[in-house]
Every structure is written in structure tokens, then in C-alpha cells.
C-alpha positions in Angstrom: 4.8 -16.1 8.1 4.8 -19.6 6.6 2.1 -22.2 6.5 2.9 -25.4 8.5 5.1 -27.9 6.5 6.0 -25.3 3.8 9.5 -24.0 3.5 10.2 -20.7 1.8 13.2 -20.5 -0.5 15.6 -17.6 -0.5 14.0 -16.4 -3.7 10.5 -16.5 -2.2 11.8 -14.6 0.9 13.4 -12.0 -1.4 10.1 -11.5 -3.3 8.2 -11.1 0.0 10.7 -8.6 1.2 10.4 -6.6 -2.1 6.6 -6.4 -1.6 7.0 -5.1 1.9 9.6 -2.5 0.7 7.1 -1.4 -1.9 4.6 -0.8 0.8 7.1 1.0 3.0 6.5 4.4 1.5 3.6 6.5 2.8 2.9 8.1 -0.5 2.5 4.7 -2.2 0.0 3.7 0.5 -1.9 7.0 -0.1 -2.0 6.3 -3.8 -3.3 2.8 -3.2 -5.9 4.1 -0.8 -7.0 6.7 -3.4 -7.4 3.9 -6.0 -9.4 1.7 -3.7 -12.8 2.7 -5.1 -12.0 3.3 -8.8 -9.3 4.0 -11.3 -7.8 7.5 -11.5 -5.6 9.5 -13.8 -2.3 10.9 -12.7 -3.9 14.3 -12.4 -6.6 13.0 -10.2 -4.1 11.2 -8.0 -2.1 14.4 -7.7 -5.2 16.1 -6.4 -6.1 13.2 -4.1 -2.7 12.9 -2.5 -1.5 16.5 -2.5 1.9 15.3 -4.0 3.6 16.7 -7.1 3.0 15.1 -10.5 6.6 13.9 -10.9 6.5 12.3 -7.5 3.2 10.6 -8.1 4.3 9.3 -11.5 7.5 7.9 -10.0 5.6 6.0 -7.3 3.0 4.8 -9.8 5.8 3.4 -11.9 7.1 1.4 -8.9 3.6 0.2 -8.0 3.1 -0.8 -11.6 6.4 -2.8 -11.8 5.5 -4.4 -8.5 2.2 -5.6 -9.9 0.0 -3.8 -7.4 -1.5 -1.4 -9.9 -2.3 -1.7 -13.6 -2.8 1.0 -16.3 -5.2 1.5 -19.1 -5.1 4.2 -21.7 -8.1 6.3 -22.8 -7.0 8.8 -25.4 -4.2 10.9 -24.0 -4.9 9.9 -20.4 -3.6 6.9 -18.5 -5.8 5.5 -15.7 -4.4 3.5 -12.9 -6.3 0.9 -10.9 -5.7 -1.7 -8.3 -4.3 -4.9 -9.9 -3.9 -7.0 -6.7 -6.9 -6.5 -4.3 -5.2 -8.7 -1.7 -3.1 -5.8 -0.8 -6.0 -4.3 1.2 -6.3 -7.5 3.3 -2.7 -7.1 4.2 -3.2 -3.4 5.1 -6.3 -4.3 7.2 -4.2 -7.0 9.1 -1.5 -4.4 9.8 -4.1 -1.7 10.8 -5.8 -4.1 13.2 -2.5 -5.1 14.8 -1.5 -1.5 15.2 -4.9 -0.5 16.6 -4.6 -3.2 19.3 -1.1 -2.2 20.1 -2.0 1.5 20.4 -5.0 0.7 22.6 -2.8 -1.3 24.9 -0.3 1.5 25.1 -3.1 4.0 25.8 -4.4 1.8 28.6 -0.9 1.6 30.1 -0.7 5.4 30.3 -4.2 6.0 31.4 -3.3 6.1 35.2 -0.6 8.7 34.4 -3.1 10.9 32.6 -5.5 11.2 35.6 
């Protein structure tokens, strides 16, 4: 969690925990994944996620406040896009870890499945 020789203050730990809490909601992860390739309007995000407009807007607000997405206005529409690309590196690390864990669990149950 920390680099050698580097202490984390309580404030830093609080900020790290806030980032993880922000990522702890599946719809927010779905929104981030939808925005991976390009910016989208709220309407496009509603279509991409299958969630309601009010729910998508609420989660976009949290992602915006957390600095993970940014917004640009074009006429009457607001487009959201990824503001912090490093979030995808974190997601890949978690996915790789889970993939390894699930593979090991599958191997453990393989004899029982025969």
C-alpha cells in the first residue's frame, strides 16, 4: 500500500479510503467503463448503463466531485469524460487479482466436479 520509506498521514489514508468508497458502487464502475472510449451525455449514459436518468446523474455528480470525471457543455447538453485515466490501471490490477483468485478456486473444485 505504501512505498518503502514513505509514511501515510491520517489525511492521506482518508483520501485513499474516499477513492475506494467512490469505486465501491457497481453503477459508478459501469459509468466509468462506458466513458472509457469517449465522452458521453447523460442520455447516452442512461442508454449504456440501463439505469434511470436521476440515478445516473446522482452518480455522475459524485464521480465529478471525486475528480474521476469532468464535464464539458455543448449547447444544452453536458458531456462527461474521464478526468483521471489512472483509475483504469487500478481496475486492471483488481481484475487481474480477482481473475487469479477465481482460477485458483476453480482448480480447487475441479476434482469435485468430475
